[in-house]
C-alpha positions as MATLAB code, in Angstrom:
seq = 'XXXXXXXXXXXXXXXXXXXXXXXXXXXXXXXXXXXXXXXXXXXXXXXXXXXXXXXXXXXXXXXXXXXXXXXXXXXXXXXXXXXXXXXXXXXXXXXXXXXXXXXXXXXXXXXXX';
ca = [
      -0.835  -15.992   -3.663;
      -0.471  -13.666   -0.867;
      -2.917  -10.262   -0.901;
      -2.056   -7.263    0.535;
      -4.384   -4.066    0.794;
      -3.492   -0.664    2.443;
      -5.282    2.584    3.238;
      -3.065    5.682    4.301;
      -4.350    9.013    5.322;
      -2.229   11.693    4.276;
      -0.927   13.876    7.279;
      -1.791   17.411    5.682;
      -2.301   19.224    2.480;
       1.540   20.194    2.698;
       2.032   16.549    2.799;
       0.406   15.489   -0.474;
       3.149   16.452   -3.378;
       6.079   14.308   -1.426;
       3.253   11.627   -0.834;
       2.479   11.370   -4.546;
       6.141   11.095   -5.391;
       6.840    8.169   -2.932;
       3.377    6.643   -4.602;
       4.014    7.009   -7.586;
       7.855    5.291   -7.442;
       6.795    2.897   -5.218;
       3.647    1.710   -7.512;
       6.081    1.613  -10.604;
       8.853   -0.563   -8.382;
       5.350   -2.849   -7.861;
       4.494   -3.172  -11.507;
       8.048   -4.125  -12.161;
       9.157   -6.325   -9.162;
       9.714  -10.387   -9.919;
       6.580  -12.072   -8.162;
       4.306   -9.281   -8.589;
       0.509  -10.311  -10.383;
      -1.066   -7.637   -9.559;
      -1.085   -3.512   -9.000;
      -4.239   -1.676   -8.393;
      -3.916    1.967   -6.364;
      -6.624    4.272   -5.705;
      -7.833    7.403   -3.708;
     -10.773    8.900   -1.834;
     -10.225   12.559   -2.179;
      -6.482   14.293   -2.131;
      -6.162   12.862    1.097;
      -6.850    8.717    1.480;
      -4.883    6.687   -0.867;
      -5.486    2.702   -1.295;
      -3.315   -0.227   -2.639;
      -4.441   -3.447   -3.699;
      -1.392   -5.878   -4.586;
      -0.867   -9.452   -5.475;
       2.281  -11.695   -5.125;
       3.345  -15.061   -5.818;
       4.236  -15.503   -2.465;
       5.924  -14.022    0.509;
       9.561  -13.697   -0.151;
       8.600  -11.633   -3.447;
       6.378   -9.063   -1.315;
       8.957   -8.870    1.263;
      11.573   -8.236   -1.112;
       9.638   -5.475   -2.821;
       8.921   -4.162    0.899;
      12.030   -4.107    1.713;
      13.703   -2.368   -1.048;
      13.758    0.713   -3.110;
      10.948    3.233   -3.300;
       8.917    1.276   -1.121;
      11.528    0.891    1.414;
      12.501    4.732    1.160;
       8.259    5.400    1.326;
       7.967    3.827    4.769;
      11.263    5.146    5.972;
       9.171    8.694    5.603;
       5.640    7.103    6.719;
       5.387    8.986   10.110;
       6.059   12.146    8.310;
       3.742   12.005    5.208;
       1.151   10.029    6.807;
      -0.828   10.338   10.107;
      -2.928    6.640   10.333;
      -2.561    4.076    7.702;
      -3.344    0.101    7.969;
      -2.372   -2.799    6.089;
      -4.029   -6.256    5.563;
      -2.120   -9.223    4.368;
      -3.159  -12.601    3.329;
      -3.825  -16.019    1.599;
      -6.275  -15.992   -1.408;
      -6.899  -18.918   -3.886;
      -7.797  -15.569   -6.547;
      -7.822  -11.908   -6.726;
      -9.942  -10.167   -4.780;
     -11.722   -7.375   -6.503;
     -11.712   -4.142   -4.464;
     -14.868   -4.002   -2.624;
     -14.208   -7.142   -1.243;
     -10.765   -6.023   -0.259;
     -11.961   -2.823    1.438;
     -14.530   -4.857    3.566;
     -11.739   -6.498    4.901;
      -9.652   -3.767    5.492;
     -12.464   -2.162    7.131;
     -12.231   -4.375    9.772;
      -9.152   -3.577   11.524;
      -8.094   -0.649   13.308;
      -5.623    1.631   12.008;
      -2.124    2.221   13.109;
      -1.933    5.659   14.656;
       1.446    7.834   14.041;
       2.837   10.617   15.999;
];
């Protein structure tokens, strides 16, 4: 199974509502996506959003990533976020969020202008 964990920091208060719009649509898309095994969305206050998804295979994840609301959200990421990180790995079972967050904390943010 393919695991994807993300952390995204909303650029400022004025970008929060558009961020929620894109996040809600992308979450709904993921929950309906073929090959999606798990979707979890969380936050730390209004400024930091997290996701943890599990996929049957890489092709399923890439189809989700490159289409529909998620594709639209990614086209807006530099406008909505000042920094984010994504980690993808293979696993035999779904990690709990604490373990996924520990892995995510080990990688650097991608800084956006």
